[in-house]
C-alpha positions as CSV (number, residue, x, y, z in Angstrom):
1,X,77.9,98.9,85.8
2,X,78.6,95.4,84.9
3,X,80.9,93.0,87.6
4,X,83.8,91.2,85.8
5,X,83.6,87.5,85.9
6,X,86.3,86.3,88.3
7,X,86.6,83.0,86.7
8,X,87.9,84.5,83.2
9,X,91.4,85.4,83.3
10,X,92.6,87.5,80.4
11,X,96.5,88.5,79.8
12,X,98.4,90.2,76.9
13,X,101.7,89.2,79.0
14,X,102.6,85.8,77.9
15,X,101.0,82.5,76.3
16,X,102.3,79.1,77.4
17,X,102.2,76.7,74.2
18,X,102.2,73.1,75.0
19,X,101.2,70.5,72.2
20,X,102.4,67.9,70.6
21,X,103.4,69.9,67.4
22,X,104.8,73.0,69.4
23,X,106.5,74.0,73.1
24,X,107.1,77.3,72.9
25,X,106.6,80.6,75.4
26,X,105.6,83.7,73.9
27,X,106.3,87.2,75.8
28,X,104.4,90.1,74.7
29,X,103.7,88.6,70.9
30,X,107.5,87.5,70.9
31,X,109.2,84.1,71.4
32,X,111.0,83.8,74.4
33,X,113.6,82.2,73.0
34,X,114.2,84.9,70.7
35,X,114.1,87.4,73.3
36,X,117.0,85.5,75.1
37,X,119.1,86.1,71.9
38,X,118.1,90.2,71.6
39,X,117.7,91.6,74.6
40,X,119.2,92.4,78.4
41,X,117.7,91.9,81.5
42,X,117.1,95.8,81.5
43,X,115.7,95.4,77.9
44,X,113.3,92.1,78.9
45,X,112.1,94.4,82.0
46,X,110.9,97.3,79.8
47,X,109.3,95.1,77.3
48,X,107.6,93.3,80.3
49,X,106.3,96.7,82.0
50,X,105.5,98.5,78.6
51,X,104.5,95.9,75.9
52,X,107.4,97.2,73.6
53,X,110.6,96.9,73.2
54,X,113.0,99.6,74.1
55,X,115.4,101.6,71.5
56,X,119.4,101.4,72.6
57,X,119.2,104.6,74.8
58,X,116.2,103.5,76.7
59,X,118.0,100.1,77.5
60,X,121.3,102.2,78.1
61,X,119.4,104.4,80.9
62,X,117.4,101.8,82.3
63,X,120.3,99.7,82.9
64,X,122.1,102.5,84.6
65,X,119.4,103.3,86.7
66,X,119.2,99.7,88.1
67,X,122.9,99.6,88.6
68,X,122.4,102.5,90.5
69,X,119.7,101.0,93.0
70,X,121.4,98.0,93.4
71,X,123.5,98.6,96.6
72,X,123.5,101.1,99.4
73,X,125.2,99.5,102.7
74,X,123.7,98.1,105.4
75,X,120.3,99.7,105.0
76,X,117.2,98.8,106.8
77,X,116.2,96.2,104.2
78,X,119.7,94.4,103.8
79,X,119.9,94.5,107.5
80,X,117.0,92.6,107.8
81,X,118.2,90.0,105.2
82,X,121.4,89.6,107.6
83,X,119.3,89.5,110.6
84,X,117.4,86.4,108.9
85,X,120.5,84.6,108.0
86,X,121.7,85.0,111.2
87,X,118.2,83.2,112.4
88,X,118.9,80.3,110.0
89,X,115.9,81.3,107.5
90,X,115.5,80.6,104.1
91,X,117.2,83.1,101.5
92,X,114.1,83.8,99.9
93,X,112.1,84.6,103.4
94,X,114.8,87.0,104.0
95,X,114.8,88.6,100.4
96,X,110.9,89.1,100.8
97,X,111.4,90.4,104.4
98,X,113.7,92.9,103.3
99,X,111.4,94.2,100.6
100,X,108.3,94.2,102.8
101,X,110.5,96.8,104.9
102,X,109.7,99.3,102.0
103,X,107.2,101.8,102.5
104,X,105.7,105.4,102.4
105,X,108.9,106.5,104.1
106,X,111.7,104.4,102.6
107,X,111.7,103.1,99.4
108,X,108.1,104.7,98.1
109,X,108.9,108.4,97.9
110,X,110.2,108.1,94.4
111,X,106.4,106.8,93.6
112,X,105.1,109.6,95.4
113,X,106.9,112.2,93.6
114,X,106.2,110.5,90.5
115,X,102.6,110.5,90.9
116,X,102.8,114.5,91.8
117,X,104.2,115.1,89.2
118,X,102.0,113.4,86.4
119,X,99.0,114.9,88.4
120,X,100.7,118.5,88.1
121,X,101.5,118.1,84.6
122,X,98.4,116.0,83.4
123,X,97.2,119.1,81.3
124,X,99.9,119.7,79.3
125,X,102.1,116.4,79.0
126,X,100.7,115.4,75.8
127,X,101.2,118.6,74.0
128,X,104.0,120.9,73.1
129,X,106.7,120.9,75.2
130,X,106.1,123.6,77.7
131,X,108.6,126.6,78.2
132,X,110.7,126.8,81.4
133,X,108.7,129.5,82.8
134,X,105.5,127.2,82.6
135,X,107.4,124.4,84.2
136,X,108.7,127.1,87.2
137,X,105.1,128.1,87.9
138,X,103.9,124.5,88.0
139,X,107.0,123.6,90.4
140,X,106.5,126.7,92.9
141,X,102.8,125.9,93.0
142,X,103.6,122.1,94.2
143,X,106.5,122.9,96.5
144,X,104.2,125.5,98.2
145,X,101.4,123.1,98.7
146,X,103.3,119.9,99.7
147,X,105.6,122.4,102.4
148,X,102.0,123.9,103.4
149,X,101.1,120.6,104.7
150,X,104.1,120.3,106.7
151,X,105.5,117.5,104.5
152,X,108.7,117.1,102.6
153,X,109.1,117.2,99.0
154,X,109.8,113.6,98.1
155,X,112.6,112.5,96.2
156,X,115.3,115.3,97.2
157,X,117.7,115.3,100.0
158,X,118.7,112.0,102.0
159,X,120.2,111.2,105.2
160,X,123.0,109.4,104.6
161,X,124.8,112.2,102.4
162,X,125.0,115.7,101.6
163,X,123.9,115.1,98.2
164,X,123.0,111.4,97.1
165,X,126.1,110.4,94.9
166,X,124.2,107.9,92.4
167,X,121.8,110.3,91.5
168,X,124.1,112.9,88.7
169,X,125.1,109.9,87.3
170,X,122.3,108.5,86.2
171,X,120.6,111.9,85.0
172,X,124.1,112.6,83.1
173,X,123.5,109.3,81.0
174,X,120.1,110.0,80.8
175,X,121.1,113.4,78.8
176,X,123.8,111.6,77.0
177,X,121.1,109.1,75.7
178,X,118.6,111.6,74.8
179,X,115.9,110.4,77.1
180,X,115.7,113.4,79.4
181,X,112.7,115.3,78.7
182,X,110.2,116.8,80.3
183,X,110.0,115.2,83.8
184,X,113.7,115.4,84.3
185,X,113.1,119.3,83.2
186,X,110.2,119.7,85.9
187,X,112.4,117.6,88.4
188,X,115.1,120.1,87.9
189,X,112.5,123.0,88.3
190,X,111.4,121.4,91.4
191,X,114.7,121.3,93.0
192,X,115.3,125.4,92.0
193,X,112.0,125.9,94.1
194,X,112.9,123.8,96.8
195,X,116.1,125.8,97.2
196,X,114.1,128.8,97.2
197,X,111.8,127.8,99.8
198,X,115.2,126.7,101.7
199,X,116.5,130.2,101.6
200,X,119.1,129.3,99.1
201,X,119.9,125.9,100.3
202,X,120.4,123.4,98.0
203,X,118.4,120.5,98.5
204,X,119.5,118.0,95.8
205,X,117.3,115.3,93.8
206,X,118.2,111.7,95.3
207,X,118.0,108.3,93.6
208,X,114.2,108.2,94.2
209,X,113.7,111.2,92.8
210,X,115.9,110.4,89.7
211,X,114.0,107.0,89.4
212,X,110.8,109.2,89.3
213,X,111.9,111.3,86.3
214,X,113.9,108.4,84.5
215,X,111.1,106.1,84.3
216,X,108.3,109.0,83.5
217,X,110.2,110.3,80.7
218,X,110.9,106.8,79.3
219,X,107.1,106.3,79.2
220,X,106.5,103.9,82.3
221,X,103.2,104.4,84.6
222,X,104.1,106.5,87.7
223,X,102.8,103.2,89.6
224,X,105.9,101.0,88.2
225,X,108.0,103.3,89.8
226,X,109.0,101.3,93.1
227,X,109.8,98.0,90.4
228,X,113.1,99.9,89.6
229,X,114.4,99.9,93.5
230,X,112.7,96.7,94.7
231,X,114.1,94.5,91.5
232,X,118.0,95.3,91.8
233,X,117.7,95.9,95.5
234,X,116.5,91.9,95.6
235,X,120.3,91.2,94.5
236,X,121.6,93.4,97.1
237,X,119.6,91.5,99.8
238,X,120.6,88.3,98.5
239,X,124.2,89.2,98.6
240,X,123.9,90.1,102.1
241,X,122.0,87.0,103.4
242,X,125.0,85.1,101.6
243,X,127.7,87.3,103.3
244,X,126.1,86.9,106.6
245,X,125.6,83.2,106.2
246,X,129.4,83.1,105.5
247,X,130.2,84.7,108.5
248,X,128.3,82.1,110.2
249,X,126.4,84.8,112.8
250,X,123.7,83.4,115.1
251,X,121.1,85.5,116.3
252,X,121.4,89.2,115.6
253,X,119.9,91.5,118.2
254,X,120.0,94.7,120.0
255,X,121.9,94.3,122.7
256,X,120.0,94.8,126.5
257,X,122.4,97.5,127.5
258,X,121.6,99.5,124.7
259,X,118.2,99.6,125.3
260,X,116.7,102.6,127.5
261,X,113.8,100.7,129.6
262,X,111.5,103.5,130.8
263,X,108.9,102.7,133.4
């Protein structure tokens, strides 16, 4: 197999034109100034990641997802940005540190679910919409395999709530706007199978799971899932950093009396 020449760079994302006759920035084939007139931030994000403009319904749903994902209290990433503020670091250091805190156990569960869904439905995703029974069978198989490994089904349940209060609203908007499709239906089927496996106890989809089904139904790659958490949450971490600075805190730490020292 031929090796790519690492001295050559290729992109279909943007082109910067700077000549005596023209000063232009072209993004996905569109003049950036035209996009400034035409698109919202959510729509621009859609264009950047998919290479095409969204329709109004897709823009509304993506905007709802980004808003829902922006803030969730002094959770670990926001706590980290506040600690950084108390240490006298820069806002970019604080936000990047908070983003780096997201991993497989926090923040990455939506991506895990999205990949599992894509893999499970790979042979039928491009054909006629499968019936409910087919999706239920696929969901039972997926849930069974995950639980047999001793793992939790990613994208369902949340430690801070009995049920994630953000998830139903985003799904409601997706249904209202007509973007709720195959993966949304599959997400519901997985939830039903998970409840059966738990003896009838519901384990509702959380916002990570909602992110997975919403972005897949709108044609995004499963690899992009975390972008829809990291992008809005960076605003939250910046806000927490600035508030901590205004509070003039110094050296956030764990008091020694709260640490159990063991021999």
